[in-house]
C-alpha positions in Angstrom: -22.2 16.4 27.1 -25.2 17.7 25.8 -25.7 21.5 25.8 -29.4 21.4 26.5 -30.0 20.8 30.4 -26.1 21.2 30.8 -26.0 20.8 34.7 -22.8 22.5 35.3 -24.4 25.7 33.4 -27.7 25.3 35.6 -25.3 25.2 38.9 -23.4 28.2 37.5 -26.4 30.0 37.2 -28.1 29.2 40.4 -24.8 30.2 42.2 -24.7 33.3 40.3 -28.2 34.3 41.1 -27.2 33.6 45.1 -24.3 35.7 44.7 -26.4 38.7 43.1 -28.7 38.4 46.1 -26.1 38.0 48.7 -23.9 41.0 47.2 -27.1 43.4 46.9 -27.1 44.3 50.6 -23.5 45.2 50.6 -23.8 47.3 47.7 -27.1 48.9 48.9 -25.1 49.8 52.4 -22.4 51.2 50.3 -24.7 53.4 48.2 -26.6 54.6 51.4 -23.3 55.7 53.1 -22.5 57.4 50.0 -25.7 59.3 49.8 -25.4 60.3 53.5 -21.9 61.5 52.8 -23.1 63.6 49.9 -25.8 65.2 52.3 -23.2 66.0 54.9 -20.8 67.5 52.3 -23.5 69.8 51.0 -25.3 70.6 54.1 -22.4 71.0 56.5 -23.6 68.2 58.8 -20.8 67.0 61.2 -19.9 65.3 64.4 -16.9 66.4 66.7 -14.5 69.4 65.8 -12.4 67.5 63.2 -13.2 69.4 60.0 -12.3 66.3 57.7 -13.4 63.6 59.7 -16.6 65.0 61.1 -18.8 64.7 57.9 -17.7 61.1 57.6 -18.7 60.5 61.3 -22.0 62.1 60.8 -22.5 59.8 57.8 -21.6 56.8 59.5 -23.8 57.7 62.5 -26.7 58.1 59.9 -25.9 54.8 58.2 -26.2 52.9 61.6 -29.6 54.6 62.0 -31.0 54.1 58.8 -29.6 50.7 57.4 -32.6 48.8 58.5 -34.9 51.2 56.5 -32.7 50.8 53.4 -32.7 47.0 53.7 -36.5 47.0 54.4 -36.8 49.3 51.3 -34.7 47.1 49.2 -36.9 43.9 50.2 -40.2 45.8 49.3 -38.2 46.6 46.0 -37.9 42.9 45.3 -41.2 42.3 46.5 -42.8 44.6 43.9 -40.4 43.3 41.1 -41.2 39.8 41.9 -45.2 40.2 41.9 -44.9 42.7 38.7 -42.0 42.3 36.9 -43.7 40.7 33.7 -46.1 43.4 33.8 -43.3 46.0 33.6 -41.5 44.3 31.0 -44.7 44.1 28.9 -45.3 47.8 29.5 -41.5 48.4 28.4 -41.9 46.4 25.3 -45.6 46.7 24.4 -46.0 42.8 24.6 -49.3 41.3 25.4 -50.3 37.6 26.1 -51.9 35.3 23.5 -53.9 32.3 23.8 -54.2 29.1 21.6 -57.2 30.5 19.8 -55.2 33.6 18.9 -51.9 32.2 17.5 -52.7 28.4 16.9 -49.7 27.6 14.8 -47.3 29.3 17.4 -48.9 27.7 20.4 -48.7 24.3 18.8 -44.9 24.9 18.0 -44.2 25.5 21.3 -46.6 22.9 22.8 -44.9 20.2 20.9 -41.3 21.1 22.0 -42.8 21.1 25.6 -44.2 17.8 25.2 -40.9 16.3 23.8 -39.2 17.2 27.1 -42.0 16.9 29.4 -41.9 20.5 30.2 -45.0 22.5 31.0 -45.7 24.8 28.3 -44.8 28.6 29.1 -47.2 31.7 28.3 -46.8 33.1 25.0 -46.6 37.0 24.2 -46.3 38.9 21.1 -44.7 42.5 20.4 -46.3 44.1 17.9 -43.3 45.1 15.7 -42.0 44.3 12.4 -38.5 43.8 14.1 -37.3 40.2 14.2 -36.5 39.2 18.0 -37.7 37.1 20.9 -37.1 36.6 24.7 -38.2 34.4 27.7 -39.0 35.7 31.1 -39.6 33.9 34.4 -38.3 33.0 37.8 -39.9 29.6 38.4 -42.5 27.4 36.8 -45.8 28.8 36.3 -44.1 32.2 35.8 -42.1 31.3 32.5 -43.1 33.1 29.5 -41.8 33.4 25.8 -42.2 36.6 23.8 -41.7 36.9 20.0 -42.4 39.8 17.7 -45.0 40.0 15.0 -42.3 40.5 12.4 -40.7 37.0 13.6 -43.9 35.2 12.9 -44.5 36.7 9.5 -40.9 36.4 8.2 -39.6 33.1 9.4 -40.6 29.6 8.2 -42.3 27.2 10.7 -39.2 25.5 11.0 -37.2 28.5 12.0 -39.9 29.7 14.0 -39.8 26.6 16.0 -35.9 26.8 16.4 -36.2 30.1 17.9 -39.0 29.0 20.3 -36.5 26.0 21.0 -33.5 28.6 21.7 -35.8 30.5 24.3 -37.1 27.2 25.8 -33.5 26.2 26.4 -32.9 29.6 28.3 -35.9 28.7 30.6 -34.5 25.1 31.3 -30.9 26.4 31.8 -32.1 29.0 34.2 -30.7 31.9 32.3 -34.1 33.6 32.4 -34.1 33.7 36.2 -30.4 35.1 36.6 -31.2 37.8 34.0 -34.6 38.9 35.8 -32.6 39.0 39.1 -29.9 40.9 37.6 -32.5 43.4 36.1 -34.0 44.2 39.3 -30.7 44.3 40.9 -29.0 46.7 38.7 -31.9 48.8 38.4 -31.9 50.3 41.7 -28.3 51.5 41.5 -28.9 52.7 38.2 -31.9 54.5 39.0 -30.1 56.3 42.1 -26.8 56.8 40.4 -28.4 58.6 37.4 -30.8 60.5 39.6 -27.6 61.8 41.7 -25.4 62.7 38.9 -28.0 64.4 36.7 -28.9 66.4 40.0 -25.3 67.3 40.4 -24.8 68.3 36.8 -27.7 70.8 36.8 -26.8 72.1 40.3 -23.2 72.8 39.9 -21.9 69.7 41.5 -18.9 70.0 43.8 -18.3 73.4 42.9 -21.1 74.6 45.1 -19.3 72.8 48.1 -16.2 74.4 47.1 -17.7 77.8 46.9 -19.1 77.3 50.5 -15.7 76.2 51.9 -13.9 79.3 50.2 -16.4 81.3 52.3 -15.3 79.6 55.5 -16.8 76.4 55.6 -13.5 74.5 55.9 -12.3 71.7 53.3 -14.0 69.1 55.0 -17.1 69.3 53.1 -15.5 69.3 49.8 -13.6 66.3 50.7 -16.7 64.8 51.8 -18.7 65.3 48.4 -15.9 63.8 46.6 -15.4 60.8 48.5 -19.3 60.3 48.3 -19.4 61.0 44.7 -16.5 58.4 44.4 -18.6 55.6 46.4 -21.7 56.3 44.6 -20.1 55.9 41.2 -18.4 52.6 42.7 -21.6 51.1 43.8 -23.2 52.3 40.5 -20.2 50.7 38.2 -20.1 47.5 40.2 -23.7 47.0 39.6 -23.2 47.6 35.6 -20.0 45.3 36.0 -22.3 42.6 37.2 -24.7 43.0 34.3 -21.7 42.8 31.8 -20.4 39.8 33.6 -23.3 37.6 32.4 -21.9 35.1 30.6 -22.2 35.3 26.6 -21.9 31.5 26.6 -25.6 31.5 27.5 -26.4 32.3 23.7 -24.1 29.4 22.5 -25.9 27.0 24.8 -29.3 28.2 23.9 -28.3 27.8 20.0 -27.1 24.2 20.7 -30.3 23.4 23.1 -32.5 24.6 20.1 -30.5 22.1 17.7 -30.9 19.0 20.0 -34.6 20.0 20.7 -35.5 20.2 16.8 -32.5 18.2 15.2 -32.3 20.9 12.7 -29.3 23.1 12.9 -29.9 24.4 9.4 -33.4 26.1 10.8 -31.3 27.7 13.8 -28.9 29.2 11.1 -31.3 30.5 8.6 -33.3 31.9 11.6 -30.3 33.8 12.9 -29.3 34.9 9.2 -32.9 36.6 9.0 -32.9 38.1 12.6 -29.2 39.6 11.8 -29.8 43.3 11.1 -33.3 43.2 11.7 -33.5 43.1 15.5 -33.8 46.7 17.0 -36.7 46.8 19.2 -37.5 49.9 21.5 -36.9 48.8 25.0 -34.8 49.6 28.1 -31.2 48.3 27.8 -31.8 45.8 30.7 -34.6 44.3 28.6 -32.7 43.9 25.7 -30.2 41.9 27.1 -32.8 39.0 27.6 -33.5 39.1 23.6 -32.2 36.5 21.3 -30.1 39.3 19.6 -29.1 42.5 21.1 -27.8 44.6 18.1 -26.6 47.2 20.5 -24.1 44.7 21.8 -23.0 43.0 18.8 -19.4 44.0 19.2 -16.2 42.0 19.9 -15.9 44.0 23.1 -15.5 41.8 26.1 -18.4 44.0 27.4 -20.9 42.8 24.8 -23.8 40.9 26.5 -24.2 38.8 23.1 -21.7 37.4 20.9 -21.8 38.2 17.2 -24.3 36.5 15.3 -21.7 35.3 12.7 -19.8 33.7 15.6 -22.9 31.8 16.6 -23.5 30.8 13.4 -19.9 29.7 12.8 -20.4 27.5 15.9 -23.5 25.7 14.7 -21.8 24.8 11.6 -18.6 23.6 12.8 -20.0 21.8 16.0 -23.6 21.0 15.1 -23.3 20.1 11.5 -25.2 22.9 10.1 -25.0 24.4 6.7 -25.0 27.9 5.6 -26.6 28.7 2.1 -23.8 30.3 0.0 -23.8 32.2 -3.4 -23.7 29.9 -6.4 -20.0 30.9 -7.1 -19.1 29.4 -3.6 -19.5 26.2 -1.7 -21.7 26.3 1.4 -19.9 26.2 4.6 -20.0 22.8 6.3 -18.6 21.3 9.5 -15.2 20.4 9.4 -14.8 16.4 9.7 -12.0 16.5 12.0 -13.1 19.5 14.3 -13.4 19.0 18.0 -17.2 18.6 19.2 -16.9 20.8 22.1 -17.4 24.2 20.8 -17.9 27.5 22.7 -20.6 25.9 25.0 -17.8 23.4 26.3 
């Protein structure tokens, strides 16, 4: 089964995108309740005479009245992100859009790849940095865009640059970019609120403030409410981060394989990755870096890494795509194993 346009992978990305959208309101309600409970703990708001249950009942009552506004705010957030996400990403990375007249070689390489597959040509953007990196964005046809760095254009050969463009085009075809954009928007809310809350508590003294008030006659209910609220906020924040890390690293193997299928040149993809390795650092938010062809901050063997190490990606291209790696004169070049299975990490 070909890696490019792999239908099961596309279905999986569509399913994950839907799951993110469905799971978002649940975590949002959890976060909102935690914020109300935190307020109750610090302000002394309570319902009834039960010292422990009072703040929890007050937070539940506040949530029952406020949840429509929380959902409306989330919808507004998604609406703004849907309309302006590309501008936000451009501002974060310093990318700017270019036309054919600005970069004819780059545009022609991408257009030829798109014509070969009957795909509408995405917009092209460039980051003015010497680093070597690239990424694709977009939610649907007409919004897709591929961004490359100036360093990539100056350093890579035409064949290597074509392989990188084919890699990003495969991300578009496989719906990886839509899933990543939704995940960035989704996680952004919880990251923003979580960091604001915990930084505020750090500078204000945190639960100790509630504890001091309790020791002056306020009872232990407020302190319990604050601790539980912090746990709920931390849980919603952690689950959002886990969702980000849960995005399959297999997408990079698939995109590498898709680039080979488009260009019929595994050696170009291998040599492009070799040049990118160690030269890919771009100043950008972590959520945006996860879209890059290489995220040097995630080049770890850890299960939480968002990208597989480049060495493993090259190894897969050598073993399963018939590629070759240039080696020192004293050593023979790495080649595909004649008897190796043909599935690879994308199977």
